[in-house]
VONU-427931 format. One record per residue (C-alpha): residue in three letters; y, x, z. Coordinates in steps of 0.001 Angstrom, whole numbers, plus 500000, padded with zeros to 6 digits. Each point is the difference from the previous one (the first is absolute). Example, Ala and Ser with C-alpha at 12.3 -4.5 7.8 and 13.67 -1.06 7.14 Angstrom:
[ALA [495500 512300 507800]] [SER [503440 501370 499340]] 
//
This chain:
[MET [138833 523573 395828]] [LYS [497083 501849 501573]] [ASN [501891 500255 503468]] [PRO [502138 497053 500254]] [PRO [502818 500887 502152]] [PHE [500598 498295 503779]] [GLU [499909 500459 503278]] [ILE [497621 498583 502859]] [THR [502412 499011 502686]] [GLN [499365 498672 503806]] [ALA [501069 496452 498701]] [MET [497387 500340 497474]] [LEU [496886 501003 502299]] [ALA [500866 497437 502493]] [ASP [499945 497138 497463]] [ALA [496698 501704 498761]] [ALA [498425 499829 503305]] [GLU [501056 496392 500519]] [ILE [498439 499177 496648]] [ALA [496979 501780 500612]] [GLU [499753 497678 503596]] [LEU [501030 496855 498225]] [VAL [497191 500356 497276]] [GLY [497222 500894 502634]] [ARG [501079 496909 501809]] [LEU [499730 497987 496511]] [SER [496772 501214 499159]] [ALA [498598 499660 503245]] [SER [501150 496561 500143]] [LYS [499122 498727 496508]] [ARG [503204 497871 500090]] [SER [500395 500644 496196]] [ALA [496198 498471 499306]] [SER [501189 496415 499136]] [PRO [499896 499320 496444]] [ILE [502733 497529 500287]] [LEU [501856 502544 502145]] [ARG [499565 502605 497307]] [ARG [501165 497925 497316]] [LEU [503117 499124 502030]] [SER [500767 503445 500025]] [ARG [499048 501018 496348]] [ILE [502396 496872 499199]] [ARG [502613 501611 502233]] [THR [499424 503765 498226]] [ILE [500204 498335 496490]] [GLN [503181 497946 501093]] [GLY [501870 503120 501279]] [THR [499092 502894 497519]] [LEU [501280 497541 497186]] [ALA [502795 498564 501906]] [ILE [501373 503954 499954]] [GLU [500060 499717 495933]] [GLN [502036 496673 500204]] [ASN [497078 497524 499348]] [SER [501249 496626 501312]] [LEU [496753 498630 501227]] [SER [499940 499257 503795]] [VAL [496621 500464 502015]] [GLU [499473 495981 499600]] [GLN [500414 500284 496215]] [VAL [497760 503124 500196]] [THR [496970 498088 501665]] [ALA [500495 496929 497452]] [VAL [499961 502176 497118]] [LEU [496778 501754 501439]] [ASN [498659 496771 500709]] [GLY [500236 499020 496287]] [LYS [502842 497404 500754]] [HIS [502936 499431 497653]] [VAL [503147 502108 501227]] [LEU [503427 499189 498518]] [ALA [501223 503939 499389]] [PRO [500217 502642 497459]] [PRO [497032 500867 497940]] [ARG [500438 503459 500796]] [ASP [500345 499535 503715]] [ILE [496785 497918 499565]] [ALA [498037 502806 498247]] [GLU [501246 502621 502182]] [VAL [498361 498273 502735]] [ARG [496659 499339 498228]] [ASN [499686 503720 498894]] [ALA [500924 501468 503521]] [TYR [497387 497472 501820]] [THR [497191 501443 497235]] [VAL [501016 503573 500939]] [TYR [499941 499586 503891]] [ASP [496807 497680 499597]] [THR [498462 503230 498842]] [ILE [502083 503055 501726]] [GLU [496805 500794 501915]] [GLU [498203 500927 496756]] [LEU [502777 502314 498411]] [ASP [499429 504055 500843]] [PRO [503453 500992 502192]] [TYR [499553 503428 498201]] [SER [499577 498907 496241]] [VAL [502641 500015 497618]] [ASP [497854 497590 497490]] [SER [499888 497711 503063]] [LEU [503359 499891 500758]] [LEU [500684 499378 496081]] [SER [497507 497130 499921]] [ALA [501873 498516 503121]] [HIS [503319 500100 498211]] [GLY [498104 498804 497022]] [ILE [499291 496648 501763]] [MET [502881 499926 502082]] [MET [502596 500063 497183]] [ARG [497587 498106 497304]] [GLY [502222 498033 497653]] [LEU [503277 501087 501937]] [SER [500346 503799 499254]] [GLU [501618 499531 496389]] [ILE [502637 497224 501206]] [ALA [501342 502127 502805]] [TYR [499714 503596 498066]] [GLY [503031 498814 498120]] [GLU [502155 499281 503123]] [LEU [499632 503553 501402]] [HIS [502886 502502 499840]] [GLU [498240 502430 497568]] [PHE [500954 502758 498186]] [GLY [498882 501030 496823]] [LYS [497783 497078 499022]] [ALA [501514 496907 500922]] [GLU [499024 498290 496586]] [SER [496689 500321 500958]] [ARG [497813 496741 500930]] [ILE [496674 501757 500691]] [ASP [497738 497814 502145]] [GLU [499278 503121 502675]] [ALA [497823 497799 502355]] [GLY [497450 502678 501271]] [MET [501665 502737 498474]] [PHE [502437 503136 501316]] [ARG [503440 499252 498097]] [SER [500765 501437 497043]] [GLY [503809 500208 500700]] [ALA [502584 501512 502113]] [VAL [501152 497723 502658]] [GLY [502692 500031 502355]] [ILE [501251 497525 503115]] [ALA [503314 498980 499993]] [ASP [502552 497682 501956]] [SER [501567 497011 498785]] [GLN [503132 502106 498577]] [GLY [497488 501745 498114]] [ASN [500134 503296 502170]] [ILE [496828 502144 500033]] [LEU [498407 499973 503292]] [HIS [496601 501883 499121]] [MET [498391 501393 496920]] [GLY [496071 499593 499748]] [THR [497924 503120 499226]] [LEU [499887 500653 496351]] [PRO [497125 497941 498579]] [ARG [498544 503501 498746]] [TYR [499183 500680 503822]] [VAL [499499 496653 501149]] [PRO [496079 500497 499886]] [ASP [499596 503132 501539]] [SER [502460 499338 502915]] [VAL [498049 496714 500774]] [GLU [496713 501882 499856]] [GLN [501343 502598 502188]] [LEU [501256 497454 502383]] [LEU [496780 498200 500431]] [SER [498137 503424 500490]] [TRP [502513 500637 502658]] [VAL [499475 497026 501750]] [ARG [496063 500740 499758]] [ASP [499978 503408 501109]] [SER [502648 500381 502707]] [ASP [498811 499309 503449]] [LEU [502920 498049 501172]] [PRO [499683 496886 501544]] [MET [499195 497422 497435]] [VAL [503042 497692 501577]] [ILE [502072 502674 498920]] [LYS [498955 501430 496941]] [SER [499678 496925 498353]] [SER [503784 499248 501026]] [VAL [500594 503386 498072]] [PHE [498090 498700 497165]] [HIS [502283 496777 499729]] [TYR [503219 501934 500023]] [GLU [498933 502339 497545]] [PHE [498626 497328 497578]] [GLU [502992 498563 499953]] [LEU [501777 503144 499276]] [ILE [497911 500848 496964]] [HIS [500557 496114 498704]] [PRO [496726 500497 498216]] [PHE [500324 496032 497536]] [ALA [502320 498447 498239]] [ASP [499667 497252 502675]] [GLY [498361 499248 502985]] [ASN [500306 503106 501754]] [GLY [501118 498297 503805]] [ARG [497113 497540 499992]] [MET [497276 502489 498788]] [GLY [501663 502847 502612]] [ARG [499550 497052 502853]] [LEU [496666 499052 498502]] [TRP [499155 503914 499762]] [HIS [500858 500784 503782]] [THR [498149 496887 501395]] [ARG [496811 501367 497862]] [LEU [500490 503486 501537]] [LEU [500112 498648 503875]] [ILE [496884 497831 498912]] [GLU [498419 503497 499804]] [TRP [500828 500346 503901]] [ASP [499098 496817 501056]] [PRO [498674 496680 497890]] [LEU [502296 497625 502204]] [PHE [502849 501198 497602]] [ALA [498991 497905 497196]] [TRP [501024 496820 502242]] [LEU [502883 501694 501326]] [PRO [503302 498248 498684]] [VAL [502339 503522 500287]] [GLU [501391 498671 496486]] [SER [501669 496999 501754]] [ILE [501360 502330 502834]] [ILE [501645 502230 497388]] [HIS [501439 496863 498379]] [ASP [501633 498886 503146]] [ARG [501558 503498 500598]] [GLN [500661 500419 496400]] [GLN [503522 501721 500007]] [GLU [498703 502302 502510]] [TYR [497404 500756 497573]] [TYR [502487 501025 497515]] [ASP [502128 501748 502239]] [ALA [496839 502175 501059]] [ILE [498998 500837 496322]] [ASN [503560 500772 499332]] [ARG [500530 502213 503053]] [SER [497098 501825 498973]] [ASN [501170 500270 496490]] [LEU [503031 501581 501195]] [ALA [498112 502717 503036]] [GLY [497701 500750 497134]] [ALA [496911 499427 502259]] [SER [497984 496657 501014]] [THR [500689 500394 503940]] [VAL [502186 496669 500252]] [PHE [497613 498011 497920]] [ILE [497165 500858 502224]] [GLU [501700 499100 502850]] [PHE [500902 496378 498531]] [MET [496631 499792 498613]] [LEU [498111 500717 503461]] [SER [502391 497501 501724]] [ALA [499202 497122 497441]] [ILE [496221 500806 500571]] [ARG [500185 499892 503643]] [THR [501989 496515 499713]] [ALA [497472 498817 497974]] [LEU [497137 501164 502481]] [ARG [502024 498584 502728]] [GLU [500279 496884 498555]] [ALA [496544 499429 498928]] [SER [498964 501420 503467]] [GLY [502576 496906 501888]] [PHE [501960 502706 500906]] [LYS [502971 499244 498134]] [ASP [503159 501837 501189]] [LYS [498360 500485 503684]] [PRO [498622 502626 501720]] [LEU [495849 500273 499577]] [GLY [498336 498262 502675]] [LYS [502446 496749 499692]] [ASN [498036 498021 497778]] [ALA [501800 497295 498182]] [GLN [498821 498303 497037]] [ASN [502239 499600 497110]] [ALA [501139 496083 499845]] [ALA [500651 500508 495769]] [LEU [496303 501501 499976]] [ARG [498435 497377 501652]] [ARG [501523 497401 498215]] [ARG [499594 501424 497031]] [PHE [496339 500064 500895]] [VAL [499540 496640 500876]] [GLU [501605 498888 496866]] [GLU [497793 502117 497657]] [PHE [496984 498591 501776]] [LEU [501054 496753 499873]] [SER [500698 500068 496009]] [ALA [496089 500853 499693]] [HIS [498656 497868 502562]] [PRO [500500 496451 501290]] [LEU [500164 500879 503947]] [ILE [500584 503107 502083]] [HIS [498080 500430 503386]] [ASN [500923 502152 503207]] [GLY [496677 502191 498381]] [ASP [501880 500886 496851]] [LEU [503010 501366 501629]] [CYS [497866 502340 502271]] [ASP [497887 501333 497198]] [GLY [503519 500537 497698]] [LEU [502524 501185 502104]] [GLY [497213 501960 502752]] [VAL [501731 497774 503057]] [SER [498449 497937 502832]] [PRO [499136 496664 500313]] [ALA [502550 499563 502219]] [THR [502515 501652 497714]] [ALA [499037 498251 497127]] [ASN [500246 496537 502020]] [ARG [503553 501287 500900]] [ILE [500855 500258 496013]] [LEU [498603 496941 498754]] [ARG [501749 497821 502474]] [GLU [503602 501692 499219]] [LEU [499256 499342 496407]] [CYS [499548 496431 501196]] [GLU [502846 499892 501894]] [ASP [502213 501295 497291]] [GLY [498687 497432 497497]] [THR [497871 502459 497987]] [LEU [496674 498471 500764]] [GLU [498449 497007 501755]] [ARG [496696 499838 501914]] [VAL [497213 497561 499014]] [ARG [496527 499697 500973]] [ASP [497095 501864 497852]] [GLY [496833 498553 501421]] [LYS [499626 500992 503720]] [PHE [502783 502766 499721]] [TRP [503899 499973 499611]] [ALA [501082 501197 496776]] [TYR [503568 500425 498098]] [ARG [501257 499334 496466]] [LEU [503549 500358 498688]] [LYS [502081 497097 501119]] [GLU [501041 498076 497095]] [LYS [504053 499456 499807]] [ALA [501617 496743 499791]] 
//
């Protein structure tokens, strides 16, 4: 655990270089500065990381829960959303290298949930235990099994978990590698240790993000978890292939690819070479709809500020949303404004 096994590949170096360039461009453009755009990204992050764990709520339902609206959904799913939002809302206050901060975050993430889920785990030796272990390292041995009961992975024995986690965090703190690489190593090794009775997946992704924030604060608003959810089978395959190889190389390559994709999307370069600026239509629509959920009207300048686009581009976006029936144009004093079009 003092020196996690992996190799640095040419693919990693190429992705790390592009990631650094994209981070620089985004930081310079302040594209993520809009509070509404940040909230949209945070909602996508929460929905994505919980959906990987079988949470049933959509982006729209997560938005409604966080807006205090009633949502017809399993109580556990709603509690998971509220807990995750509380943790992510204070993520920058957590010490990325502190075991105590990690345990505190887990206590919030799994508040009111750990006791229920603990009995659902494939455990060995303490199957009857119903202790609420939110905010605590697990007290029993755990294994990951498939639907036929075949053991796929055994977590670190509980007596070694605290030292293993502390050594891993110390390695991340002291390593001279780029944070984008060593945070990916942490993510994989954390899942390998499996330190908690429940919530290991969402905590691994949360702490990966917290470590990236140490490199650049924009990662607090980058929905990498949403990209992982979109590529969920690749995520699991990368973990399994790394398990078989006894090294995290494949997983690191996958995570760098996911981070690069998230940055390209945020920059407006989704699935296109750098330099060909194409704003993402779904992101534009979500921004407008979220803005209008809190304001009666949206103006050209709101899009300029929120999406970092020119007035001409903002006009084109608004015109297209009028043409597809999403918005309608109205007078607001001396100026034109837009509102959601009422459905017939």
